[in-house]
LOGUFI-103406 format. One line per 2 residues: their letters; for each residue z, y, x of C-alpha. Coordinates in steps of 0.25 Angstrom, whole numbers. Example, Ala and Ser with C-alpha at 12.3 -4.5 7.8 and 13.67 -1.06 7.14 Angstrom:
2
AS = 31:-18:49 ~ 29:-4:55
END
This chain:
638
MK = -106:-54:14 ~ -111:-42:7
PS = -104:-37:-6 ~ -116:-38:-14
KM = -116:-53:-11 ~ -102:-56:-14
IG = -96:-54:-28 ~ -103:-53:-41
GD = -98:-44:-52 ~ -94:-56:-62
YS = -87:-64:-51 ~ -76:-74:-53
LE = -65:-80:-44 ~ -64:-95:-46
LN = -53:-104:-41 ~ -57:-119:-42
NI = -47:-130:-39 ~ -38:-122:-29
FH = -27:-130:-22 ~ -18:-124:-12
TG = -7:-129:-3 ~ 3:-120:4
QV = 18:-118:7 ~ 27:-122:-4
EP = 41:-119:2 ~ 47:-108:11
AS = 46:-112:25 ~ 53:-107:38
CF = 46:-100:49 ~ 46:-112:58
QR = 40:-121:46 ~ 29:-110:44
LF = 27:-109:59 ~ 25:-124:62
GS = 18:-127:49 ~ 28:-136:42
VQ = 28:-128:29 ~ 29:-136:16
TG = 16:-135:8 ~ 12:-139:-5
LI = 1:-138:-16 ~ 2:-123:-21
LK = -10:-122:-30 ~ -16:-134:-38
DI = -30:-134:-43 ~ -31:-120:-47
TL = -44:-116:-54 ~ -46:-102:-61
EV = -56:-91:-62 ~ -55:-76:-63
RA = -67:-67:-65 ~ -71:-52:-62
GE = -63:-42:-70 ~ -52:-52:-73
VM = -37:-52:-70 ~ -30:-66:-68
AI = -15:-67:-67 ~ -10:-79:-60
LG = 4:-82:-66 ~ 15:-91:-61
SK = 29:-92:-57 ~ 33:-90:-42
GS = 28:-102:-34 ~ 17:-105:-44
GK = 6:-102:-33 ~ 1:-88:-38
RA = 1:-82:-24 ~ -5:-94:-18
LL = -16:-94:-27 ~ -19:-79:-24
EV = -19:-82:-9 ~ -28:-94:-11
IA = -38:-85:-18 ~ -37:-75:-7
RR = -38:-85:4 ~ -25:-81:10
SK = -17:-94:7 ~ -11:-102:17
GL = -12:-117:15 ~ -23:-127:10
SR = -32:-123:-2 ~ -43:-130:-8
GQ = -52:-126:-20 ~ -63:-116:-23
IL = -61:-101:-24 ~ -74:-94:-28
LD = -76:-79:-30 ~ -89:-76:-37
GR = -94:-90:-35 ~ -91:-90:-20
PL = -80:-96:-12 ~ -69:-85:-9
TQ = -67:-84:6 ~ -56:-76:12
AM = -66:-66:18 ~ -72:-65:4
FN = -59:-63:-2 ~ -55:-52:8
QC = -68:-45:6 ~ -69:-45:-9
CA = -55:-48:-15 ~ -41:-43:-13
YV = -27:-49:-13 ~ -14:-41:-16
GH = -2:-48:-12 ~ 12:-48:-19
RA = 16:-38:-8 ~ 8:-28:0
DL = 14:-18:10 ~ 7:-5:11
VP = 8:6:22 ~ 20:14:16
SL = 17:27:22 ~ 3:28:16
SV = 0:34:3 ~ -6:27:-9
QQ = -20:33:-7 ~ -20:31:8
TL = -16:16:6 ~ -28:14:-3
HY = -37:22:6 ~ -34:14:18
AA = -35:1:10 ~ -49:5:5
NL = -53:8:19 ~ -48:-5:24
SI = -55:-13:13 ~ -67:-6:9
GS = -79:-6:19 ~ -84:6:27
QV = -97:5:19 ~ -90:11:7
SG = -88:26:8 ~ -75:33:9
YV = -78:40:-4 ~ -79:26:-11
KD = -66:22:-4 ~ -59:34:-9
SR = -64:32:-23 ~ -59:18:-23
VR = -45:22:-18 ~ -45:33:-29
QV = -49:22:-40 ~ -39:12:-36
LA = -28:23:-36 ~ -32:27:-50
DL = -33:12:-55 ~ -19:9:-50
AL = -13:22:-55 ~ -10:26:-41
SQ = -17:40:-41 ~ -4:47:-43
VS = 3:41:-31 ~ -9:41:-22
RH = -2:50:-12 ~ 11:43:-12
SV = 15:35:-1 ~ 16:20:-3
EA = 31:19:0 ~ 33:29:-12
LT = 26:20:-22 ~ 33:12:-33
EG = 32:-3:-33 ~ 21:-2:-44
EY = 13:8:-37 ~ 14:1:-24
RR = 9:-12:-30 ~ -3:-5:-36
LV = -6:1:-23 ~ -6:-12:-16
IG = -16:-17:-26 ~ -24:-5:-24
TQ = -26:-8:-9 ~ -34:-20:-13
LV = -41:-14:-26 ~ -46:-3:-17
KD = -57:-12:-12 ~ -60:-17:-26
PV = -59:-32:-23 ~ -66:-42:-33
LL = -54:-51:-33 ~ -40:-45:-33
LL = -28:-55:-31 ~ -14:-49:-34
DE = -1:-56:-31 ~ 10:-52:-40
PT = 5:-38:-42 ~ 16:-35:-52
AG = 28:-42:-46 ~ 40:-33:-47
LD = 33:-22:-55 ~ 38:-16:-68
PL = 31:-20:-81 ~ 23:-7:-82
TT = 18:-8:-68 ~ 15:-22:-69
YL = 6:-18:-81 ~ 0:-7:-73
VV = -4:-16:-61 ~ -10:-27:-70
SM = -18:-17:-79 ~ -23:-10:-67
VS = -28:-23:-60 ~ -34:-27:-73
SH = -41:-14:-75 ~ -47:-15:-60
AK = -52:-29:-63 ~ -59:-26:-75
RR = -65:-12:-71 ~ -70:-17:-57
GR = -73:-32:-61 ~ -63:-38:-52
AV = -55:-51:-53 ~ -40:-50:-51
IL = -30:-61:-49 ~ -15:-58:-50
TM = -2:-66:-50 ~ 10:-63:-58
EK = 24:-70:-60 ~ 29:-63:-73
PR = 17:-58:-81 ~ 20:-48:-92
SD = 13:-48:-106 ~ 7:-34:-104
VF = -2:-39:-93 ~ -8:-50:-101
PF = -20:-42:-106 ~ -24:-38:-91
LE = -25:-53:-87 ~ -39:-60:-90
RV = -34:-73:-84 ~ -21:-80:-80
AY = -17:-92:-72 ~ -4:-99:-73
LC = 1:-106:-60 ~ 13:-116:-59
LG = 16:-122:-46 ~ 1:-121:-42
DL = -5:-127:-55 ~ -13:-119:-65
VY = -6:-119:-79 ~ -17:-110:-84
AG = -28:-101:-79 ~ -38:-94:-88
PT = -40:-82:-97 ~ -27:-75:-102
RM = -33:-74:-116 ~ -35:-90:-116
ML = -21:-93:-110 ~ -14:-92:-124
DY = -24:-101:-130 ~ -23:-111:-119
FR = -8:-113:-119 ~ -8:-113:-134
AV = -18:-125:-133 ~ -10:-133:-124
GF = 3:-131:-132 ~ 10:-118:-126
PC = 7:-106:-135 ~ 13:-93:-131
PE = 24:-88:-140 ~ 22:-75:-147
ME = 28:-63:-141 ~ 28:-70:-127
NP = 21:-65:-115 ~ 10:-76:-113
LM = 9:-74:-98 ~ 23:-76:-96
YY = 25:-87:-106 ~ 14:-96:-100
LC = 20:-92:-86 ~ 33:-98:-90
LS = 26:-110:-95 ~ 19:-112:-82
TV = 32:-110:-74 ~ 41:-122:-70
DR = 55:-120:-76 ~ 66:-123:-66
RS = 78:-119:-73 ~ 82:-134:-75
RE = 77:-148:-71 ~ 73:-151:-85
RF = 65:-138:-87 ~ 58:-140:-74
VE = 53:-154:-77 ~ 49:-149:-91
SN = 42:-136:-87 ~ 35:-143:-75
AQ = 30:-154:-84 ~ 25:-144:-94
IV = 17:-136:-83 ~ 11:-149:-77
AL = 6:-152:-91 ~ 0:-137:-92
VE = -6:-138:-79 ~ -13:-152:-82
KF = -17:-146:-96 ~ -24:-134:-89
KM = -31:-143:-79 ~ -37:-151:-91
EG = -40:-140:-101 ~ -40:-127:-93
AP = -54:-127:-87 ~ -60:-118:-98
YR = -49:-108:-95 ~ -50:-107:-80
KS = -65:-102:-79 ~ -70:-90:-86
SA = -84:-96:-88 ~ -77:-108:-95
MS = -69:-99:-103 ~ -81:-92:-107
VL = -87:-105:-113 ~ -74:-108:-119
LG = -74:-95:-127 ~ -89:-96:-130
SP = -93:-83:-122 ~ -104:-83:-112
PN = -100:-81:-97 ~ -102:-68:-90
DH = -115:-66:-83 ~ -113:-65:-68
QP = -117:-50:-64 ~ -116:-48:-50
NS = -113:-34:-45 ~ -107:-30:-58
HP = -95:-25:-51 ~ -93:-17:-38
YP = -91:-25:-26 ~ -78:-24:-19
YS = -77:-13:-8 ~ -71:-22:1
AQ = -83:-31:2 ~ -90:-19:10
GS = -82:-23:23 ~ -74:-13:32
ST = -77:-10:47 ~ -67:-12:58
TQ = -68:2:61 ~ -65:7:47
IG = -53:-3:46 ~ -47:2:59
MT = -48:16:56 ~ -42:14:42
LY = -30:7:49 ~ -28:18:58
QR = -29:28:47 ~ -19:21:39
QF = -10:21:51 ~ -11:36:53
AS = -9:39:38 ~ 3:30:37
TF = 9:37:49 ~ 5:52:46
GC = 7:52:31 ~ 16:60:22
SW = 25:49:17 ~ 39:46:23
QA = 35:33:28 ~ 24:40:36
LF = 33:50:41 ~ 42:38:46
YL = 30:32:53 ~ 26:45:60
SA = 40:48:64 ~ 42:34:70
RL = 29:35:78 ~ 30:49:83
IA = 45:54:82 ~ 54:43:84
MP = 52:41:99 ~ 53:56:102
IA = 66:57:95 ~ 71:44:102
FL = 67:50:116 ~ 73:64:112
LV = 87:56:110 ~ 84:50:123
WI = 83:63:130 ~ 95:68:123
FF = 103:56:128 ~ 98:57:143
HD = 95:72:145 ~ 108:74:153
IK = 105:64:164 ~ 111:70:177
DY = 104:67:191 ~ 115:58:197
QT = 114:43:201 ~ 117:39:186
TF = 103:46:183 ~ 96:33:187
MS = 103:25:177 ~ 102:36:166
RS = 87:38:168 ~ 85:23:168
GL = 92:23:155 ~ 83:34:150
LL = 71:26:154 ~ 77:14:147
TC = 80:22:135 ~ 65:28:135
IT = 59:14:135 ~ 69:8:125
TT = 67:20:115 ~ 52:18:117
YL = 52:4:113 ~ 62:5:102
TS = 54:17:96 ~ 41:9:96
IF = 47:-3:90 ~ 53:4:78
TT = 41:13:76 ~ 31:2:77
AY = 39:-8:68 ~ 40:2:57
TF = 26:8:57 ~ 18:-4:60
AP = 25:-13:50 ~ 18:-8:37
HR = 4:-8:44 ~ 7:-22:49
TR = 10:-27:36 ~ -2:-20:29
YY = -11:-27:40 ~ -6:-41:37
QE = -9:-38:22 ~ -23:-32:24
NQ = -26:-42:35 ~ -25:-52:24
DG = -36:-44:16 ~ -45:-45:28
SY = -45:-30:30 ~ -43:-30:45
NG = -37:-38:57 ~ -25:-37:66
PL = -32:-31:78 ~ -38:-20:70
FL = -25:-17:64 ~ -18:-16:77
VS = -28:-8:84 ~ -28:2:73
YF = -12:2:74 ~ -12:4:89
TF = -23:15:88 ~ -14:23:79
SL = -1:20:86 ~ -4:23:100
PL = -6:38:99 ~ 7:39:92
AF = 14:31:102 ~ 8:40:113
LT = 13:52:106 ~ 27:48:103
VF = 29:41:117 ~ 24:53:125
GS = 31:63:116 ~ 44:55:118
SA = 42:55:133 ~ 40:70:134
IL = 54:72:129 ~ 60:65:141
YH = 51:73:151 ~ 62:81:157
LM = 72:71:156 ~ 64:61:164
KF = 61:71:175 ~ 46:69:175
DD = 38:78:185 ~ 26:79:176
WT = 20:75:164 ~ 12:63:171
EL = 26:56:173 ~ 29:59:158
SL = 16:53:154 ~ 19:40:162
FA = 33:39:157 ~ 27:40:142
AV = 16:30:145 ~ 26:20:149
LL = 34:22:137 ~ 21:22:128
SC = 19:8:134 ~ 33:4:129
YL = 30:10:116 ~ 17:3:114
FA = 22:-10:118 ~ 34:-10:109
EQ = 24:-6:98 ~ 15:-18:101
LV = 28:-27:101 ~ 31:-23:87
VA = 17:-25:82 ~ 17:-39:88
VM = 31:-43:81 ~ 26:-37:68
AI = 15:-46:68 ~ 25:-56:63
SK = 37:-48:59 ~ 37:-39:46
NP = 50:-32:47 ~ 50:-20:56
YN = 65:-20:59 ~ 64:-35:63
TS = 52:-32:72 ~ 59:-20:78
VF = 72:-28:82 ~ 64:-39:88
CI = 55:-30:96 ~ 68:-22:101
YI = 73:-35:106 ~ 61:-38:114
VS = 61:-24:120 ~ 75:-25:123
VM = 73:-37:131 ~ 61:-30:138
IV = 70:-18:142 ~ 82:-26:147
LG = 73:-36:154 ~ 62:-28:160
SG = 65:-13:160 ~ 73:-13:173
ML = 82:-2:168 ~ 93:-11:163
RS = 92:-22:173 ~ 86:-20:187
YR = 74:-29:191 ~ 81:-32:205
GM = 92:-39:198 ~ 83:-47:189
SE = 81:-62:191 ~ 67:-66:195
WL = 63:-73:182 ~ 68:-62:174
SW = 60:-52:182 ~ 47:-60:179
VT = 51:-59:164 ~ 51:-44:165
YA = 36:-44:168 ~ 34:-47:153
TQ = 41:-34:149 ~ 35:-20:147
TR = 49:-14:151 ~ 47:-20:165
YA = 36:-10:168 ~ 39:1:159
GA = 54:2:164 ~ 50:1:179
YL = 39:12:177 ~ 48:22:170
TA = 60:19:180 ~ 51:21:192
QA = 45:34:186 ~ 59:40:183
FD = 65:37:197 ~ 56:33:208
GR = 52:44:217 ~ 59:55:210
QQ = 66:65:219 ~ 77:69:209
YN = 83:56:210 ~ 85:56:225
GL = 100:56:229 ~ 106:58:215
PQ = 121:61:216 ~ 131:51:209
SV = 138:63:202 ~ 140:78:205
EQ = 151:74:215 ~ 144:63:222
NC = 131:65:230 ~ 123:53:233
SI = 115:60:244 ~ 126:60:255
PA = 128:48:264 ~ 142:45:259
AE = 137:42:245 ~ 141:28:239
PF = 129:19:238 ~ 133:13:225
VC = 136:27:218 ~ 123:33:224
RY = 115:21:221 ~ 101:27:220
PD = 97:37:230 ~ 83:40:223
GA = 75:35:211 ~ 67:25:219
SY = 80:17:222 ~ 84:16:208
VN = 70:11:204 ~ 70:1:216
ER = 83:-4:211 ~ 78:-7:197
YP = 64:-12:200 ~ 58:-19:211
AT = 45:-13:217 ~ 36:-23:210
VA = 42:-18:197 ~ 42:-3:199
DP = 27:-2:201 ~ 23:10:192
QI = 9:8:190 ~ 10:-7:186
NL = 22:-4:177 ~ 14:7:170
VA = 2:-2:168 ~ 10:-14:164
SF = 18:-5:153 ~ 5:-3:146
VF = 0:-18:147 ~ 11:-22:138
PV = 7:-14:126 ~ -7:-17:128
AA = -5:-32:129 ~ 4:-31:117
AV = -7:-24:109 ~ -17:-35:113
FN = -7:-46:109 ~ -4:-39:95
IL = -19:-39:92 ~ -20:-54:95
LY = -7:-56:87 ~ -13:-49:75
VA = -26:-57:76 ~ -19:-71:78
PL = -16:-78:64 ~ -1:-77:62
PS = 6:-88:53 ~ 4:-85:39
YV = 19:-84:35 ~ 20:-73:45
KA = 9:-64:39 ~ 14:-68:25
KF = 27:-60:27 ~ 18:-47:28
RE = 13:-50:14 ~ 25:-55:7
END
């Protein structure tokens, strides 16, 4: 659909007889999983209209249905909905909303290590099509910075912003694409009065200057925002108490017997009037009966107030002529190519890691420095190994420590560097910006070179300690550790598809890796002493192949391990040596004791070590394509 055929200049959003059924009580994980959640009617016969250049406030107490109404308009609601939603006279579909409109939730998580300007820059590249030039995109970013009073902090990192600046930046990530309809869920919640005034005034200025419609929800409206609201709707338990122009609100309530007292905030006064009083049973019954009467009164007499065309007739003014193309079309309607989005995601990953903020320094250190430091500590602990019979156990412990350190470093690094991008993906995916496979491919493309550098750099620290003959052996040693690093990374990515907390994810993944190491590595328990069924289970662990390869590489066929003495006084090369004390005549005997010949095949083990991360990556791509339960994704937006 071409932009020129989409939205006219004097458009309107119309809601006609909207009913919505959804969850009405908190539910446990099992209730949500098996679909036994208690549902009820949340929105009841909602009819209203907002036109281009207007700001409408939806007011109501907690549980009145404000957020549900926004989600129904945005086509994101879970549950049954019926009624008609029209944008410029056409049914508003989810594809049309994602293309031309925008939704800003009550909470949005941005990438903390990016600057304000970078955040808007990448938001523009993700939402504005490739047909729009880079100059126009940069101009749009500068305009949004100026409109939201963020120019002075444009180079500040997101983590350094105040609550008000952060909230304006979240709104800016949607304004940058210039949507024809902007939905804001509690944009002023938790803000001080001055910041609340600034946010509402800036949104109102944008709506009038660009000719855009804005709908926002508020729980405690202040009187100083009254002049910026062209329309207001009061909700109580899903029913409309009033919906229409704010300038006619006082006249309407005065006509039905509820005039606003002087020196009172009319917005707050009528909000209290539309709220059930639960302080006592008598007040509950009285206020509930009053609200029911107000709802019925508005159903009978509120038709002229709901629609602007009817209101124009009521006021005796002619309706506005429809003038298509009187306002610029949204940049988002141009569409973005897959290549552009993939490159933008990669560039955002790069900027968030190699930035100048403290958070970026933490990400960079975790990716490139953490593992070398850990391996340096390993070298300090093991560097004094003597060539006695005990060296077999000591060097086996060294290999076990290398594998364990690689797994743990990868788990913690991925959990804390992937988390902000994962949460941002879930929120941007709701906007239709990109899909899961594209997000993962861009992440893996960025992560793989850094994993290669940190693993090979860490392995080089142990070059002399491992007694490698050449750099080829070091490369093979590092390659196996790289496969372990990548598999742990994929494991964390899989778990974080449903887990939001990095710490909980790390603990869970450590449990899994610990079981794999104890069960399959062969370094803590010999395969020859393992029961047959348990041996079959180890085929599903990467440590079976990585541990066997590293052990064979370290000991098998190496001359320096032939006839090692038990100590300085006791030589194992003489015939009288005790068999138990001089247990291993060479490295091959140690390998044969730990692993059967079928387990110690080096070529199979090397290939199988890399099969695991590749298979896990394919699984993750399918996982991020599959529709997850709505309550799982909801945790990333709350």
